[in-house]
C-alpha positions as CSV (number, residue, x, y, z in Angstrom):
1,X,-92.9,-27.3,-81.9
2,X,-95.4,-30.2,-82.1
3,X,-95.5,-32.3,-79.0
4,X,-95.9,-36.1,-79.1
5,X,-97.2,-38.2,-76.2
6,X,-98.9,-41.5,-76.5
7,X,-101.0,-43.2,-73.8
8,X,-101.8,-46.9,-74.3
9,X,-103.2,-49.3,-71.7
10,X,-101.6,-47.9,-68.5
11,X,-103.7,-48.3,-65.4
12,X,-101.2,-48.3,-62.5
13,X,-99.8,-45.9,-60.0
14,X,-96.9,-43.5,-59.9
15,X,-95.2,-43.1,-56.5
16,X,-92.5,-40.7,-55.2
17,X,-89.0,-41.6,-56.3
18,X,-85.9,-41.3,-54.1
19,X,-82.3,-40.8,-55.0
20,X,-81.3,-44.4,-54.2
21,X,-84.0,-45.6,-56.6
22,X,-82.5,-43.9,-59.6
23,X,-79.7,-44.3,-62.1
24,X,-78.7,-41.4,-64.3
25,X,-78.6,-41.6,-68.1
26,X,-75.4,-40.5,-70.0
27,X,-76.1,-38.6,-73.2
28,X,-74.3,-39.7,-76.3
29,X,-74.7,-38.4,-79.8
30,X,-73.5,-38.7,-83.4
31,X,-70.3,-38.2,-85.4
32,X,-68.3,-35.0,-85.5
33,X,-66.1,-34.1,-88.5
34,X,-63.2,-31.7,-88.4
35,X,-64.2,-28.4,-90.0
36,X,-64.5,-28.4,-93.8
37,X,-66.5,-26.6,-96.4
38,X,-66.9,-29.3,-99.1
39,X,-68.3,-32.4,-97.4
40,X,-72.1,-32.2,-96.9
41,X,-74.4,-34.5,-95.0
42,X,-77.0,-35.7,-97.5
43,X,-79.0,-37.7,-95.0
44,X,-79.1,-39.0,-91.4
45,X,-81.3,-41.9,-90.4
46,X,-81.4,-42.1,-86.6
47,X,-83.1,-45.0,-84.7
48,X,-83.3,-44.9,-80.9
49,X,-84.6,-47.6,-78.5
50,X,-83.6,-48.9,-75.1
51,X,-81.6,-51.7,-76.7
52,X,-79.7,-49.8,-79.3
53,X,-79.0,-46.6,-81.2
54,X,-78.2,-46.8,-84.9
55,X,-77.2,-44.0,-87.1
56,X,-76.8,-44.2,-90.9
57,X,-75.3,-41.2,-92.7
58,X,-74.7,-40.3,-96.3
59,X,-71.8,-37.8,-96.6
60,X,-70.9,-36.3,-100.0
61,X,-67.7,-34.6,-101.1
62,X,-69.0,-31.8,-103.4
63,X,-65.6,-30.8,-104.6
64,X,-63.4,-32.2,-107.4
65,X,-60.6,-33.2,-105.0
66,X,-60.4,-36.0,-102.4
67,X,-60.7,-34.7,-98.8
68,X,-59.1,-36.3,-95.8
69,X,-60.4,-35.4,-92.4
70,X,-60.8,-36.7,-88.9
71,X,-64.1,-38.2,-87.8
72,X,-64.8,-38.5,-84.1
73,X,-67.4,-40.0,-81.8
74,X,-67.2,-38.6,-78.2
75,X,-68.3,-41.0,-75.5
76,X,-70.3,-39.5,-72.6
77,X,-68.1,-38.0,-69.9
78,X,-68.1,-40.1,-66.8
79,X,-67.8,-38.4,-63.4
80,X,-66.7,-41.1,-60.9
81,X,-68.5,-40.9,-57.6
82,X,-69.0,-43.8,-55.2
83,X,-72.4,-42.5,-54.2
84,X,-73.9,-41.9,-57.6
85,X,-73.6,-44.7,-60.2
86,X,-74.7,-43.8,-63.8
87,X,-76.2,-46.2,-66.2
88,X,-73.3,-47.9,-68.0
89,X,-74.2,-50.6,-70.5
90,X,-70.8,-52.4,-70.5
91,X,-69.4,-51.7,-67.1
92,X,-65.7,-52.4,-66.9
93,X,-64.9,-51.8,-70.6
94,X,-63.2,-48.7,-72.1
95,X,-65.7,-49.1,-74.9
96,X,-68.6,-48.9,-72.4
97,X,-71.3,-48.2,-75.0
98,X,-70.1,-51.0,-77.3
99,X,-69.5,-48.5,-80.2
100,X,-69.1,-49.9,-83.7
101,X,-68.7,-48.2,-87.0
102,X,-68.6,-49.1,-90.7
103,X,-67.7,-47.0,-93.8
104,X,-69.3,-48.2,-97.1
105,X,-70.1,-51.5,-95.3
106,X,-66.5,-52.1,-94.2
107,X,-65.8,-52.3,-90.5
108,X,-63.5,-49.5,-89.1
109,X,-61.3,-49.9,-86.0
110,X,-61.1,-46.4,-84.5
111,X,-58.5,-45.1,-82.1
112,X,-59.5,-44.4,-78.6
113,X,-58.3,-41.3,-76.8
114,X,-58.9,-41.1,-73.0
115,X,-58.1,-38.3,-70.6
116,X,-58.7,-38.1,-66.9
117,X,-59.3,-34.9,-65.0
118,X,-59.5,-33.9,-61.3
119,X,-60.5,-30.4,-60.4
120,X,-59.9,-29.5,-64.1
121,X,-56.3,-30.8,-64.1
122,X,-55.2,-33.6,-66.4
123,X,-54.1,-36.5,-64.1
124,X,-54.1,-39.3,-66.7
125,X,-50.3,-39.6,-66.7
126,X,-50.2,-40.0,-63.0
127,X,-52.9,-42.7,-63.0
128,X,-51.0,-44.6,-65.7
129,X,-47.7,-44.2,-63.8
130,X,-49.3,-46.0,-60.9
131,X,-50.9,-48.7,-63.1
132,X,-54.4,-47.3,-62.3
133,X,-56.9,-47.7,-65.2
134,X,-58.4,-44.4,-66.4
135,X,-61.9,-46.1,-66.6
136,X,-63.1,-45.4,-63.0
137,X,-65.6,-48.2,-62.3
138,X,-65.2,-51.9,-61.5
139,X,-63.0,-54.2,-59.4
140,X,-59.8,-53.6,-61.4
141,X,-59.6,-49.9,-60.6
142,X,-60.4,-50.5,-56.9
143,X,-57.7,-53.1,-56.6
144,X,-55.2,-50.8,-58.3
145,X,-56.1,-48.0,-55.9
146,X,-55.8,-50.3,-52.9
147,X,-52.1,-51.0,-53.9
148,X,-51.1,-47.3,-54.0
149,X,-48.2,-46.3,-51.7
150,X,-49.6,-44.4,-48.8
151,X,-47.8,-41.2,-49.7
152,X,-49.3,-41.2,-53.2
153,X,-52.8,-42.0,-51.8
154,X,-52.5,-39.1,-49.3
155,X,-51.5,-36.7,-52.2
156,X,-54.4,-37.9,-54.4
157,X,-56.9,-37.5,-51.5
158,X,-55.7,-33.9,-51.0
159,X,-56.0,-33.1,-54.7
160,X,-59.4,-34.6,-55.2
161,X,-58.3,-37.4,-57.4
162,X,-59.7,-40.0,-55.1
163,X,-62.0,-40.1,-52.0
164,X,-62.5,-42.5,-49.2
165,X,-65.7,-44.5,-49.4
166,X,-66.9,-45.6,-45.9
167,X,-69.6,-48.2,-45.7
168,X,-70.8,-51.2,-43.8
169,X,-71.1,-54.3,-45.9
170,X,-72.6,-56.4,-43.1
171,X,-69.3,-57.5,-41.7
172,X,-68.3,-54.2,-40.2
173,X,-67.3,-50.8,-41.5
174,X,-64.9,-50.6,-44.5
175,X,-62.9,-47.6,-45.8
176,X,-62.0,-48.0,-49.5
177,X,-60.1,-45.7,-51.8
178,X,-62.5,-44.7,-54.6
179,X,-62.0,-42.8,-57.9
180,X,-63.2,-39.3,-58.0
181,X,-61.9,-38.1,-61.4
182,X,-63.7,-37.4,-64.7
183,X,-63.1,-39.6,-67.7
184,X,-63.3,-38.1,-71.2
185,X,-63.2,-40.6,-74.1
186,X,-63.3,-40.1,-77.8
187,X,-63.2,-42.7,-80.6
188,X,-61.6,-41.2,-83.8
189,X,-60.3,-42.2,-87.2
190,X,-59.0,-40.6,-90.4
191,X,-61.4,-40.7,-93.3
192,X,-61.1,-39.9,-97.0
193,X,-64.1,-38.6,-98.9
194,X,-63.5,-39.2,-102.6
195,X,-64.3,-36.3,-105.0
196,X,-67.9,-36.0,-106.1
197,X,-68.9,-39.2,-104.3
198,X,-71.3,-40.2,-101.6
199,X,-69.8,-42.2,-98.6
200,X,-72.1,-44.3,-96.4
201,X,-71.1,-44.2,-92.7
202,X,-73.0,-46.2,-90.1
203,X,-72.5,-46.5,-86.4
204,X,-74.3,-48.2,-83.5
205,X,-74.0,-48.5,-79.7
206,X,-76.1,-49.4,-76.7
207,X,-77.4,-46.3,-75.0
208,X,-77.1,-45.4,-71.3
209,X,-80.7,-45.6,-70.0
210,X,-81.6,-43.8,-66.9
211,X,-84.2,-45.3,-64.6
212,X,-86.3,-44.5,-61.6
213,X,-88.6,-46.8,-59.6
214,X,-91.6,-44.5,-59.5
215,X,-92.0,-41.1,-61.0
216,X,-90.0,-38.0,-60.3
217,X,-92.7,-35.6,-61.5
218,X,-96.0,-37.1,-60.1
219,X,-97.0,-38.5,-56.7
220,X,-99.7,-38.1,-54.1
221,X,-102.1,-37.5,-56.9
222,X,-100.4,-34.4,-58.1
223,X,-97.9,-33.2,-60.7
224,X,-95.1,-31.9,-58.6
225,X,-91.4,-32.5,-57.8
226,X,-89.6,-32.2,-61.1
227,X,-92.7,-31.6,-63.2
228,X,-91.8,-28.2,-64.7
229,X,-88.4,-29.5,-65.8
230,X,-89.9,-32.7,-67.2
231,X,-92.5,-30.8,-69.1
232,X,-89.9,-28.7,-70.8
233,X,-87.5,-31.5,-71.5
234,X,-89.9,-34.2,-72.7
235,X,-92.8,-32.0,-74.0
236,X,-95.4,-33.8,-71.9
237,X,-98.8,-32.9,-73.3
238,X,-102.4,-33.2,-72.0
239,X,-102.8,-36.8,-73.4
240,X,-99.7,-38.0,-71.7
241,X,-100.6,-36.3,-68.4
242,X,-104.1,-37.8,-68.6
243,X,-102.6,-41.3,-68.9
244,X,-100.5,-40.7,-65.8
245,X,-103.6,-39.5,-63.9
246,X,-105.5,-42.6,-65.0
247,X,-102.7,-44.8,-63.8
248,X,-102.7,-43.1,-60.4
249,X,-106.5,-43.4,-60.0
250,X,-106.6,-47.1,-60.6
251,X,-103.8,-47.8,-58.1
252,X,-104.5,-49.7,-54.9
253,X,-101.0,-50.6,-54.0
254,X,-98.6,-48.4,-52.0
255,X,-95.6,-49.9,-53.8
256,X,-94.5,-47.9,-56.9
257,X,-96.2,-49.5,-59.9
258,X,-94.6,-47.5,-62.7
259,X,-91.0,-46.7,-63.5
260,X,-89.2,-44.3,-65.7
261,X,-86.7,-44.9,-68.4
262,X,-84.9,-42.0,-69.9
263,X,-82.7,-41.8,-73.0
264,X,-80.7,-38.7,-74.0
265,X,-79.3,-38.2,-77.5
266,X,-77.0,-35.2,-78.2
267,X,-78.1,-33.9,-81.7
268,X,-76.9,-30.3,-81.5
269,X,-73.1,-30.9,-81.6
270,X,-71.2,-31.4,-84.8
271,X,-72.4,-29.5,-87.9
272,X,-68.9,-29.2,-89.2
273,X,-69.9,-30.0,-92.7
274,X,-70.5,-27.9,-95.8
275,X,-74.0,-26.5,-95.2
276,X,-74.3,-27.1,-91.4
277,X,-77.7,-28.7,-92.1
278,X,-78.8,-32.2,-92.7
279,X,-80.3,-32.7,-96.2
280,X,-82.8,-35.4,-95.2
281,X,-83.3,-36.2,-91.5
282,X,-85.3,-39.2,-90.2
283,X,-85.8,-40.1,-86.5
284,X,-87.4,-43.3,-85.4
285,X,-88.2,-43.9,-81.7
286,X,-89.1,-47.4,-80.5
287,X,-90.7,-47.6,-77.1
288,X,-90.4,-51.4,-77.0
289,X,-93.8,-52.2,-75.4
290,X,-97.2,-51.3,-76.7
291,X,-98.4,-50.8,-73.1
292,X,-95.7,-48.1,-72.4
293,X,-96.1,-44.4,-72.3
294,X,-93.6,-42.3,-74.3
295,X,-93.1,-38.6,-74.6
296,X,-90.5,-36.6,-76.5
297,X,-90.3,-33.4,-78.5
298,X,-90.5,-33.3,-82.2
299,X,-92.2,-31.8,-85.3
300,X,-94.7,-33.8,-87.2
301,X,-94.1,-37.0,-85.3
302,X,-96.4,-39.9,-86.5
303,X,-97.0,-43.4,-85.3
304,X,-95.7,-45.9,-87.9
305,X,-95.9,-49.2,-86.0
306,X,-97.2,-50.7,-82.7
307,X,-94.3,-49.3,-80.8
308,X,-92.5,-47.0,-83.3
309,X,-92.8,-43.3,-84.0
310,X,-91.2,-41.4,-86.8
311,X,-90.2,-37.8,-87.6
312,X,-88.8,-36.6,-90.9
313,X,-87.4,-33.2,-92.1
314,X,-85.4,-31.7,-94.9
315,X,-82.5,-29.2,-94.7
316,X,-82.7,-29.9,-91.0
317,X,-80.8,-27.8,-88.4
318,X,-81.2,-29.3,-85.0
319,X,-82.2,-26.7,-82.4
320,X,-82.4,-29.1,-79.4
321,X,-81.2,-32.5,-78.3
322,X,-83.5,-35.5,-78.2
323,X,-84.7,-36.6,-74.7
324,X,-87.1,-39.5,-74.5
325,X,-89.2,-40.4,-71.5
326,X,-90.8,-43.9,-71.2
327,X,-93.1,-45.1,-68.5
328,X,-93.4,-48.8,-68.0
329,X,-95.1,-51.4,-65.8
330,X,-92.5,-53.3,-63.7
331,X,-93.4,-56.5,-65.5
332,X,-93.5,-54.9,-69.0
333,X,-91.2,-56.0,-71.9
334,X,-90.2,-52.5,-72.6
335,X,-86.5,-53.4,-73.0
336,X,-87.1,-55.8,-75.9
337,X,-87.9,-53.2,-78.5
338,X,-85.7,-53.0,-81.6
């Protein structure tokens, strides 16, 4: 496994990060086909930045008969918790990643299946019966929970469907019913792959980007905290670590001067096509700002532009998911990369 880490122009400090300084990223991935033995994936062209993820596929039906199958895109599971808010690009929308898909250039409107679970039990029908949205964040769901009959609320509290969120908003203590269920959402549609023909499928969405004001793995002049986990997950190498040290040495301000951005892409699911491998695989990562540090795992990664890095492979069988770590100055333009 070749490790890629690029250090450009960083000369600022990393300081300890605390839980309330962080938002968690939600890992999403690609398309999943129902199992079949005749549709192959000829190619996958994957682009990842903080602003967007785009994936262009070429599927091919290798048989002499048309094949109809279900294609699905699982959205990340959301675990509602009033004390831990994940990074959600389009908060308040069932399509919270802004997922879009086309087949041979024509837009497809997929179905959306949603299920809500509390302690492993499907509670979606109960939520709907009380006019409570399954999507667990935003004012709409809080207003719906506030209107619950007390008997229902007591039952849901006892069963772990909701919790009471106690807080002081500056005008005194409040106690609010808050969601505590897990939401599982999947977009899906029926697709036909004509005999002996290639089909171009493309989808895009805005990724969930985790962030921390400061660094979780380096502070007080040392690699510590979550360093071992980060090194395994992001393949941080000597060049990357030297850049972090340099940033720390040049710091004169006690306020955190670097922040993390993290993107997770689930590549190891799926594989339900004829060969189980991807004929031609291409990954492009755009860090967005030339001054940023980026580290991720990959074989034969090369720089192809001021902010872009590329990896290609043939007959590719993914063995690990893609996790990208970016370090930025607070005033950088890291979020503008395409």
